[in-house]
GURO-756745 format. One line per 4 residues: number of its first residue (from 1); for each residue x, y, z of C-alpha. Coordinates in Angstrom, 3 decimals, padded with zeros to 6 digits, always signed. Example, Ala and Ser with C-alpha at 12.3 -4.5 7.8 and 13.67 -1.06 7.14 Angstrom:
# GURO-756745
1) +012.300:-004.500:+007.800 ~ +013.670:-001.060:+007.140 $
# end
This chain:
# GURO-756745
1) +216.288:+074.979:+173.832 ~ +215.396:+074.304:+177.602 ~ +213.079:+075.948:+179.891 ~ +216.136:+078.399:+180.579 $
5) +216.756:+079.240:+177.263 ~ +219.988:+077.395:+176.913 ~ +220.397:+074.887:+173.786 ~ +220.595:+071.393:+174.348 $
9) +223.658:+069.346:+173.402 ~ +223.589:+068.013:+169.999 ~ +226.503:+065.585:+170.728 ~ +224.841:+063.464:+173.731 $
13) +221.260:+065.213:+173.480 ~ +220.872:+064.683:+177.238 ~ +222.747:+067.713:+178.637 ~ +222.325:+071.237:+178.187 $
17) +225.155:+073.653:+177.069 ~ +225.978:+076.138:+179.813 ~ +227.846:+079.391:+178.772 ~ +231.094:+080.463:+180.762 $
21) +232.740:+083.749:+180.757 ~ +236.104:+084.904:+181.554 ~ +238.359:+088.063:+181.735 ~ +240.490:+089.337:+179.239 $
25) +244.390:+090.565:+179.675 ~ +243.247:+093.617:+180.553 ~ +240.549:+092.595:+182.883 ~ +237.824:+093.282:+180.288 $
29) +234.906:+090.643:+180.673 ~ +234.580:+088.235:+178.029 ~ +231.013:+086.855:+177.945 ~ +230.293:+083.358:+176.690 $
33) +233.932:+082.670:+175.876 ~ +233.007:+078.760:+176.068 ~ +229.918:+076.557:+176.221 ~ +230.339:+073.128:+178.002 $
37) +227.856:+070.451:+178.233 ~ +226.065:+070.024:+181.818 ~ +226.250:+065.975:+181.132 ~ +229.629:+065.072:+182.829 $
41) +229.905:+061.900:+181.071 ~ +229.499:+063.737:+177.684 ~ +232.170:+066.376:+178.135 ~ +231.625:+068.455:+174.842 $
45) +232.676:+071.971:+174.709 ~ +233.350:+074.780:+172.290 ~ +235.451:+077.787:+173.236 ~ +236.912:+080.922:+171.583 $
49) +240.769:+081.576:+172.109 ~ +242.590:+084.406:+170.367 ~ +239.572:+084.400:+167.647 ~ +239.845:+080.955:+166.942 $
53) +236.884:+078.672:+167.815 ~ +237.867:+074.948:+169.291 ~ +235.712:+071.941:+169.771 ~ +235.884:+069.111:+172.182 $
57) +239.334:+070.101:+173.840 ~ +239.594:+068.077:+177.091 ~ +238.441:+069.826:+180.183 ~ +240.736:+070.158:+182.939 $
61) +241.551:+072.345:+186.070 ~ +243.169:+075.546:+185.576 ~ +245.997:+076.047:+187.942 ~ +246.321:+079.861:+187.211 $
# end
C-alpha cells in the first residue's frame, strides 16, 4: 500500500493500482469496475465485465 491506501502494482512493482468507476446500463454507478497501473510502461489492468474478471486486456481509447 502507498500513502493514499492504493495497492502497489504486483507486475511492475513501480506503479500504483488506481481504481476506475463506470455507469451501468440503467445509469447506476459501478464503483471500482477496473484497476489500472499508474505506470504507463507497465499497462497492467484488471476489470469486471458482466461478472467476469479479465486481466491484462489492452487498454485503448473508448469512442462511445
